[in-house]
C-alpha positions as CSV (number, residue, x, y, z in Angstrom):
1,M,-3.3,96.7,21.3
2,T,-0.1,95.2,20.0
3,L,0.1,93.7,16.5
4,A,1.0,90.3,18.0
5,R,-2.2,90.4,20.2
6,L,-4.3,91.4,17.2
7,D,-2.9,88.6,15.2
8,S,-3.6,86.2,18.0
9,R,-7.2,87.3,18.2
10,R,-7.6,87.0,14.4
11,S,-6.1,83.5,14.6
12,L,-8.5,82.4,17.3
13,V,-11.5,83.7,15.3
14,D,-10.2,82.0,12.2
15,Q,-9.7,78.7,14.1
16,F,-13.2,78.9,15.5
17,E,-14.7,79.6,12.1
18,E,-12.7,76.8,10.4
19,Q,-13.9,74.3,13.1
20,T,-17.5,75.5,12.6
21,R,-17.2,75.0,8.8
22,K,-15.8,71.5,9.3
23,L,-18.6,70.6,11.8
24,N,-21.3,71.9,9.4
25,D,-19.8,70.0,6.5
26,S,-19.6,66.7,8.4
27,A,-22.5,64.4,9.4
28,A,-24.2,65.3,12.6
29,P,-22.0,64.3,15.5
30,Q,-23.1,61.0,17.0
31,G,-23.1,60.1,20.6
32,L,-23.4,63.6,22.1
33,D,-25.4,63.9,25.3
34,R,-28.1,66.6,25.7
35,F,-25.6,69.0,27.3
36,Q,-23.0,68.5,24.6
37,E,-25.7,69.1,22.0
38,M,-26.8,72.3,23.8
39,A,-23.2,73.5,23.9
40,L,-22.6,72.7,20.3
41,S,-25.8,74.5,19.3
42,L,-24.7,77.6,21.3
43,M,-21.2,77.7,19.9
44,S,-22.4,77.5,16.3
45,S,-25.2,80.0,16.8
46,A,-25.3,83.0,14.4
47,K,-27.5,84.8,16.9
48,L,-24.8,84.4,19.6
49,R,-22.0,85.5,17.2
50,E,-24.0,88.7,16.4
51,A,-24.7,89.4,20.0
52,L,-21.0,89.2,20.9
53,D,-20.0,91.5,18.1
54,V,-19.9,94.9,19.9
55,G,-18.4,96.3,16.7
56,L,-22.0,96.5,15.4
57,E,-22.8,99.2,17.9
58,P,-22.2,102.9,17.0
59,M,-18.8,104.1,18.3
60,L,-20.5,106.8,20.3
61,L,-22.4,104.2,22.3
62,R,-19.3,102.1,22.8
63,E,-17.5,105.1,24.1
64,Q,-20.3,105.9,26.5
65,Y,-19.9,102.4,28.0
66,G,-16.1,103.1,28.2
67,M,-13.4,101.7,26.0
68,T,-12.1,99.5,28.7
69,L,-12.4,95.7,29.2
70,F,-15.2,96.2,31.8
71,G,-17.1,98.8,29.7
72,Q,-17.1,96.7,26.6
73,A,-18.0,93.6,28.6
74,A,-21.0,95.4,30.1
75,L,-22.1,96.4,26.6
76,T,-21.7,92.8,25.5
77,G,-23.8,91.7,28.5
78,R,-26.5,94.1,27.5
79,R,-26.4,92.7,23.9
80,L,-26.6,89.1,25.2
81,L,-29.7,90.0,27.3
82,E,-31.3,91.7,24.3
83,A,-30.6,88.6,22.3
84,G,-32.5,86.4,24.8
85,A,-30.0,85.4,27.4
86,E,-31.7,85.0,30.8
87,L,-28.7,85.7,32.9
88,V,-25.4,87.4,32.2
89,S,-22.4,87.8,34.5
90,V,-19.9,90.5,33.9
91,F,-16.6,90.1,35.8
92,W,-14.6,93.2,36.8
93,D,-11.0,93.0,37.9
94,E,-8.1,95.4,38.0
95,Y,-5.1,93.9,36.4
96,K,-2.5,96.3,37.9
97,V,-2.9,94.7,41.4
98,V,-4.1,91.2,41.7
99,N,-7.4,90.7,43.5
100,T,-8.2,94.3,44.2
101,A,-11.6,94.3,42.6
102,W,-14.5,92.2,44.0
103,D,-12.3,89.8,46.0
104,T,-10.7,91.7,48.8
105,H,-8.9,88.6,50.3
106,F,-5.5,90.2,49.5
107,N,-2.9,91.4,51.9
108,H,-5.4,92.4,54.7
109,F,-3.2,93.2,57.6
110,P,-0.9,95.7,55.9
111,R,-3.8,97.3,54.1
112,L,-5.8,97.7,57.3
113,A,-2.7,98.9,59.3
114,A,-2.2,101.6,56.7
115,C,-5.7,103.1,57.4
């Protein structure tokens, strides 16, 4: 991971935490509908934040899942289920060639002709 990418991630976490602090310090938001309140509750949940923190897992377990985007996402999915989520979706994609993972709607004729 590049230093710029790490700084970007840190910045995003810092921004999220700052907005959460501001929200907690202010009066309860008025005028939110039920779904907005549910989303707000989810986003400010300490239980969710802990479930998403795969860094809490032993490194050996993380390595068993694979130190890849998909491996760590699968581990995160497991942690979400253990925290009480009823459904988790883990998306897998290969970034080297667009749409070569689940969606095979990519360059069909040349790919089939090569078989």
